[in-house]
C-alpha positions in Angstrom: -39.2 -3.2 48.5 -40.8 0.2 48.4 -37.3 1.7 48.2 -36.5 -0.5 45.3 -39.7 0.4 43.5 -38.9 4.1 44.1 -35.4 3.7 42.6 -36.8 1.9 39.5 -39.4 4.6 38.9 -36.8 7.4 39.4 -34.4 5.7 37.0 -37.1 5.4 34.4 -37.9 9.1 34.7 -34.3 10.0 34.3 -33.9 7.7 31.4 -36.9 9.3 29.6 -35.5 12.8 30.2 -32.1 11.7 29.0 -33.4 10.4 25.7 -34.7 13.9 24.9 -31.2 15.3 25.4 -29.7 14.2 22.2 -27.4 16.5 20.2 -26.4 15.8 16.6 -23.1 16.9 15.0 -23.4 19.7 12.4 -22.6 19.0 8.8 -19.0 19.8 8.0 -18.1 22.7 5.7 -17.2 21.6 2.1 -14.0 23.0 0.5 -14.9 25.6 -2.2 -15.5 24.1 -5.6 -13.3 26.7 -7.2 -10.3 24.5 -6.3 -11.6 21.6 -8.3 -9.5 20.5 -11.3 -10.0 17.8 -13.9 -6.3 17.2 -14.4 -5.1 13.6 -13.9 -1.9 14.9 -12.3 -3.8 15.8 -9.2 -4.0 12.1 -8.3 -0.3 11.9 -7.9 -0.1 15.3 -6.2 -2.4 14.2 -3.4 0.4 12.1 -2.0 3.2 14.5 -2.7 5.6 15.1 0.2 8.5 17.5 0.7 11.1 15.4 -1.1 8.9 15.5 -4.2 7.9 19.1 -3.8 11.5 20.6 -3.5 14.1 19.8 -6.2 17.3 21.0 -4.6 19.3 18.0 -3.4 21.3 20.1 -0.8 18.1 21.5 0.6 16.6 18.0 0.9 19.6 16.8 2.9 19.2 19.7 5.4 15.5 18.9 5.7 16.3 15.3 6.5 18.8 16.4 9.1 16.2 18.7 10.7 13.6 15.9 10.8 16.0 13.7 12.7 17.5 16.3 15.1 15.1 19.2 15.7 14.3 19.4 19.4 10.8 20.8 19.1 9.9 18.0 16.7 11.4 15.3 19.0 9.4 16.7 21.9 6.2 16.6 19.8 6.8 12.9 18.9 7.2 12.1 22.6 3.8 13.7 23.2 2.4 11.4 20.6 3.7 8.4 22.6 1.7 9.8 25.5 -1.4 10.2 23.4 -0.9 6.6 22.1 -0.9 5.3 25.7 -4.1 7.3 26.4 -5.7 5.9 23.3 -4.9 2.3 24.4 -6.4 3.1 27.8 -9.6 4.3 26.1 -9.8 1.1 24.1 -9.4 -1.1 27.1 -12.0 0.8 29.1 -14.8 -1.4 27.6 -13.3 -4.6 28.9 -14.2 -6.0 32.3 -11.8 -5.4 35.2 -10.3 -8.6 36.4 -8.0 -8.7 39.4 -6.2 -11.5 41.0 -5.9 -11.6 44.8 -3.9 -13.5 47.3 -3.7 -12.9 51.0 -2.7 -14.4 54.4 -3.4 -13.0 57.8 -3.4 -13.9 61.5 -5.8 -12.3 64.1 -6.0 -12.7 67.8 -9.5 -11.9 69.0 -10.0 -10.5 72.5 -11.6 -12.8 75.1 -14.3 -10.3 75.8 -15.3 -9.6 72.1 -18.1 -11.0 70.0 -15.7 -12.8 67.7 -13.7 -14.2 70.5 -16.7 -15.5 72.4 -18.4 -16.7 69.2 -15.3 -18.6 68.0 -14.7 -20.2 71.5 -18.3 -21.3 71.7 -18.4 -22.6 68.1 -15.6 -25.0 68.8 -17.8 -26.8 71.4 -20.5 -27.4 68.8 -21.3 -31.1 68.0 -22.1 -30.1 64.4 -18.4 -29.5 63.5 -15.6 -32.0 63.1 -12.2 -31.7 64.7 -10.6 -30.2 61.6 -13.3 -27.6 61.3 -12.6 -26.0 64.7 -11.5 -22.4 64.6 -7.9 -21.9 65.7 -6.8 -19.3 68.1 -5.1 -17.1 67.0 -7.3 -17.1 63.8 -5.5 -17.5 60.5 -7.0 -16.7 57.2 -5.6 -17.7 53.7 -7.3 -16.6 50.5 -6.6 -16.8 46.8 -8.7 -16.2 43.7 -9.9 -13.6 41.2 -12.6 -11.0 41.1 -14.2 -9.1 38.3 -16.4 -6.1 37.7 -17.9 -5.2 34.4 -20.2 -2.2 33.6 -22.3 -3.0 30.5 -22.0 -0.4 27.8 -25.7 -0.3 27.1 -25.9 3.5 26.5 -22.6 3.8 24.6 -20.6 5.6 27.3 -17.5 3.5 26.9 -17.7 3.2 23.1 -18.0 7.0 22.8 -15.1 7.4 25.2 -13.1 5.0 23.0 -14.0 7.1 19.9 -13.0 10.3 21.7 -9.6 8.8 22.7 -8.9 7.5 19.1 -10.0 10.8 17.6 -7.7 12.8 19.9 -4.9 10.4 19.1 -5.4 11.0 15.4 -5.4 14.7 16.2 -2.0 14.4 17.7 -0.8 12.6 14.6 -1.9 15.5 12.5 -0.4 18.0 15.0 2.9 16.2 14.5 2.4 16.4 10.7 1.7 20.1 11.1 4.9 20.6 13.2 6.9 18.7 10.5 5.3 20.8 7.7 6.2 24.0 9.5 9.7 22.7 10.2 10.3 21.8 6.6 9.0 25.2 5.5 11.2 27.0 8.0 14.3 25.1 6.9 13.5 25.8 3.2 12.8 29.5 3.9 16.1 30.0 5.7 17.9 28.1 3.0 16.5 30.3 0.3 17.4 33.4 2.4 21.0 32.2 2.5 20.9 31.7 -1.3 19.6 35.2 -1.7 22.1 36.7 0.7 24.9 34.9 -1.1 23.8 36.6 -4.4 23.4 40.0 -2.7 27.0 39.7 -1.4 28.2 38.8 -4.9 26.4 41.8 -6.4 27.8 44.2 -3.7 31.4 42.9 -4.3 31.0 43.3 -8.0 29.6 46.9 -7.7 32.3 47.8 -5.1 34.9 46.9 -7.8 33.1 49.1 -10.3 32.9 51.9 -7.7 36.6 51.6 -6.9 37.4 52.0 -10.6 35.3 55.1 -10.8 36.8 56.4 -7.6 40.3 55.9 -9.0 39.4 57.5 -12.3 37.9 60.6 -10.5 41.2 61.0 -8.6 43.2 60.8 -11.9 40.9 63.4 -13.5 41.3 65.7 -10.5 45.0 65.5 -10.7 44.8 66.4 -14.4 42.5 69.3 -13.6 39.5 67.8 -15.3 37.4 67.2 -12.1 37.0 68.7 -8.7 37.4 67.4 -5.2 33.6 67.3 -4.9 33.4 64.5 -7.5 36.2 62.6 -5.7 34.3 62.9 -2.4 31.0 61.7 -4.0 32.6 58.6 -5.5 34.4 57.9 -2.2 31.2 58.3 -0.2 29.4 55.9 -2.5 32.1 53.4 -2.2 32.1 53.6 1.7 28.3 53.2 1.7 28.5 50.0 -0.4 31.2 48.5 1.8 29.0 49.3 4.9 26.1 47.6 3.2 28.3 44.6 2.4 29.2 44.2 6.1 25.4 44.4 7.0 24.6 41.6 4.5 27.5 39.4 5.8 26.2 39.9 9.4 22.7 39.0 8.2 24.1 35.9 6.5 25.8 34.7 9.7 22.6 35.3 11.7 20.6 33.3 9.2 23.2 30.4 9.2 23.0 30.3 13.0 19.1 30.2 12.9 19.2 27.4 10.4 21.7 25.4 12.5 19.3 25.8 15.4 16.5 24.2 13.4 18.9 21.4 12.3 19.8 20.7 15.9 23.5 20.9 15.1 26.2 23.6 15.1 28.7 21.6 13.2 26.8 21.0 10.1 28.1 22.4 6.8 25.5 24.5 5.1 26.3 23.8 1.5 23.9 25.5 -0.9 23.3 26.2 -4.6 23.4 29.6 -6.3 20.4 31.8 -7.0 20.7 31.4 -10.7 20.4 27.7 -10.4 17.2 27.9 -8.3 14.6 28.2 -10.9 11.7 25.8 -10.4 8.0 25.9 -10.5 6.2 23.2 -8.5 3.9 21.1 -10.7 1.0 22.2 -8.5 1.3 25.8 -9.7 1.1 24.6 -13.3 -2.1 22.7 -13.0 -3.9 24.6 -10.2 -4.8 23.7 -6.6 -7.0 20.6 -6.4 -9.6 20.5 -3.6 -8.4 17.1 -2.3 -5.0 18.6 -1.5 -6.5 21.4 0.6 -8.7 18.8 2.4 -5.5 16.9 3.5 -3.9 19.8 5.3 -2.8 18.6 8.8 -4.5 21.5 10.5 -7.8 20.7 8.8 -7.5 17.0 9.6 -6.6 17.9 13.2 -9.6 20.2 13.6 -11.8 17.5 12.1 -10.5 14.9 14.6 -11.0 17.3 17.4 -14.6 17.8 16.2 -15.2 14.1 16.2 -13.8 13.7 19.7 -16.0 16.5 21.0 -19.0 14.8 19.5 -18.1 11.6 21.2 -17.7 13.5 24.5 -21.3 14.7 24.1 -22.3 11.0 23.9 -20.4 10.2 27.0 -22.0 13.1 28.9 -25.4 12.1 27.6 -25.0 8.5 28.8 -24.5 9.8 32.4 -28.3 10.4 32.5 -29.0 6.7 32.1 -28.8 4.0 34.8 -25.6 1.9 34.7 -25.7 -1.9 34.9 -22.8 -3.6 36.6 -21.9 -7.3 36.8 -19.6 -8.4 39.5 -18.3 -11.6 41.0 -15.3 -13.5 42.5 -14.1 -17.1 42.9 -11.2 -18.8 44.7 -10.2 -20.6 47.8 -10.4 -19.5 51.4 -9.5 -21.4 54.6 -8.1 -20.9 58.1 -5.7 -23.8 57.7 -3.1 -23.8 54.9 -3.1 -27.6 54.7 -6.8 -27.4 53.8 -6.4 -24.4 51.5 -7.1 -26.2 48.2 -9.6 -28.8 49.5 -12.7 -28.7 47.4 -15.5 -28.1 47.7 -14.8 -27.3 51.4 -12.5 -24.3 50.8 -14.0 -23.1 47.4 -15.8 -19.8 47.5 -17.6 -17.7 44.9 -19.8 -14.7 44.5 -21.9 -13.5 41.5 -24.2 -10.6 41.3 -25.5 -7.6 39.3 -26.5 -4.1 40.2 -28.3 -1.1 38.8 -27.2 2.4 39.6 -29.2 5.4 38.5 -28.6 9.1 39.2 -31.3 10.7 41.4 -30.1 13.8 43.3 -27.2 14.9 41.0 -29.3 15.5 37.9 -28.4 19.2 37.9 -24.7 18.4 37.9 -25.1 15.8 35.1 -27.1 18.4 33.1 -24.4 21.0 33.5 -21.7 18.6 32.3 -23.9 17.7 29.3 -24.3 21.4 28.4 -20.6 21.9 28.8 -19.9 19.0 26.4 -22.4 20.5 23.9 -20.7 23.9 24.1 -17.3 22.3 23.6 -18.5 20.6 20.5 -19.9 23.8 19.1 -16.5 25.4 19.7 -14.8 22.5 17.9 -17.2 22.9 15.0 -16.4 26.7 14.8 -12.7 25.9 14.9 -13.1 23.5 12.1 -15.0 26.0 9.9 -12.5 28.7 10.6 -9.6 26.4 9.8 -11.1 25.5 6.4 -11.8 29.1 5.6 -8.3 30.3 6.5 -6.8 27.4 4.5 -8.8 28.5 1.4 -7.8 32.1 1.7 -4.2 31.2 2.5 -3.8 29.2 -0.7 -5.5 31.8 -2.8 -3.1 34.5 -1.4 0.0 32.4 -2.0 -0.9 31.5 -5.6 -1.7 35.2 -6.3 1.5 36.3 -4.7 3.6 33.9 -6.8 1.9 35.0 -10.1 2.4 38.7 -9.5 6.0 38.2 -8.4 6.7 36.3 -11.6 5.5 39.3 -13.6 7.6 41.7 -11.6 10.7 39.5 -12.0 10.4 39.6 -15.8 10.3 43.4 -15.8 13.1 43.7 -13.2 15.3 41.4 -15.3 15.1 43.8 -18.2 15.7 46.8 -16.0 18.9 45.2 -14.6 20.2 44.5 -18.1 19.6 48.1 -19.1 21.2 49.6 -16.0 24.2 47.3 -16.3 24.7 48.7 -19.8 24.3 52.2 -18.6 27.2 51.8 -16.1 29.6 50.8 -18.9 28.4 53.7 -21.1 28.6 56.2 -18.2 32.2 55.2 -17.3 33.3 55.5 -20.9 31.7 58.9 -21.4 33.0 60.1 -18.0 36.6 59.2 -19.0 36.4 61.2 -22.2 34.5 64.2 -20.6 31.1 63.6 -22.2 29.4 62.8 -18.9 29.9 64.3 -15.4 30.4 62.4 -12.1 26.7 62.6 -11.2 25.8 60.5 -14.3 28.2 57.8 -13.2 27.1 57.8 -9.6 23.4 57.7 -10.6 23.9 54.8 -13.0 25.9 52.8 -10.4 23.3 53.6 -7.7 20.3 52.6 -9.8 22.0 49.5 -11.1 22.9 48.3 -7.6 19.4 49.1 -6.3 17.8 47.2 -9.3 20.0 44.2 -8.8 19.3 44.0 -5.1 15.6 44.5 -5.8 15.7 41.6 -8.2 17.3 39.4 -5.6 14.7 40.6 -3.0 11.8 39.7 -5.4 13.4 36.4 -6.2 13.6 35.6 -2.4 10.0 36.6 -2.1 9.0 34.3 -4.9 10.9 31.4 -3.3 9.3 32.2 0.0 5.9 32.1 -1.7 6.7 28.6 -3.0 7.7 27.5 0.5 4.4 29.1 1.8 2.5 27.1 -0.8 4.1 23.9 0.5 3.1 24.9 4.0 -0.4 25.9 3.0 -1.0 22.6 1.2 0.4 20.6 4.1 2.1 17.8 2.1 1.7 14.4 3.7 4.5 13.2 5.9 5.0 9.9 7.8 4.9 10.4 11.6 8.0 8.4 12.4 11.0 9.2 10.3 
C-alpha cells in the first residue's frame, strides 16, 4: 500500500512538472503584400497547371511522356506509397490492440515435482468429479481473444497521428516538387533544342554567304584586283564558321540525349517547333504575380507540413511526462479435455483490468527527448521561413529577368536587321571595288555574332519563363 501511495504521489509530481513544459508553435511568416493583385484573372491562375501554362502542343506531349516514364519520378511515387502506409499505421495507433489466440499443448510433469505431486494428489480429492480429474500427461486447450488499450488522455496518439498525416502530406508536396522540376527540365531542354536548331540554320545561311565571298575573292585575285591575303582571310572565316557549326551539332545531339533520358525512352521522336513560332507570354506575366500562387508552391507547402509534423512531435514528447492509463483483458475457453472445450460456464475464462504507469527514474531521458523535439520544431520553423523568403526572391528575380531580356531582344532585333543589310551592301561594294575585304569580313562577322546573340537572348527568355513556372510551382495531381 505504501508503495502504491508513493507511485501515485510521484506520478502527480511528474504530471505537474510536465504541464509546465508546453511549447507553442510560432506564427507562420506571411507572403509579402507586394505580390497582391486585384485582378480577377488570378482566381483562375491559382489552379493553373503545366498544360495551361505552356502553349506548344509538341512540348506538352513530351512532358506527358516524361510524367509517365521518368525513373526518378516513378521512384518518388513509390516512396509516397511507403508514406501512405506509415500514415495508416499512425491513424490506427489510437485503436485498441485486439489479438485472437488458439493453442493446444501436452505436458508430462515429473513425479518428483510440485506440479506432478499436486496434480496426483488433487485427483484423490472428494471435492472433484470424475470428469474434473487432471489427466496425465496434462493436456491444455485454449481459444479466445485478448485486448490492450492505452487511453489517449494526454494526446500522445492523436499528436502521433497528426505527425504521420502531416509527413504524408509533405511527401505529396515533395512529389509535386519533383514533378514541377521535371516539367521545367523537359521544357528547358526543349527550348534549348529549338534555339540550337535556329543557330544551326543561321550558321548554314552565313556559311553560304561566306562561300560566295570566298569565291568572289578568288575571282578578284585572279583578275589582279585582290591579294592572297584577302583570299586567306575569307577562307579562315569560312573554316571557323564550319567548325562552329560542328560544335552546335554536337551540342544539339547531347541535348537530345539528355532530354531522352528525362523522357525515359531512347526511341522517342523529338519533334519540335521553330524559334520564330515560339512567341508567348504567360498570362501571369501580364497581370503580375498574385500572393496566393506563391503560397501554393510545393516546397512552401512541404515545409509547412513538416513544421506541423514537428509541432505534433513536441506534443508526443510532452505526453511522455504524464502517466499512461492502460486497459487490458481477455476472454475465451480453456480446458484440459477437448470434449469439454466449449462447455459453459465450466470452460469459460475471462480477465479484465486497468493499470497506471508513470515515469519515475527516467525523467532526465524524457526531458532530453522533449528538448530534442522542441529544437527540431525550431529547425522546421526556420526552414519554413527560409523557404518563403527564397520563393519571394526567386519570383522577383525571374520577373525582372524576363522584363530586361524583352527590352534587349527589341534592340537586338533592330541590330540584326541593320547588319543583314550591311552584308548585302558590303558584298556589292566589294565586287565593284568600293569596299575592301575587311569591310566584308567585318560585316559578316558582326551579323553572325548579332544573330547568334539574338538566339541566345531568346533562349534565356524562354528559360526565364520556364523558371517562372518552376518558381510558382503550378499544381499537379499526384497520380498521373
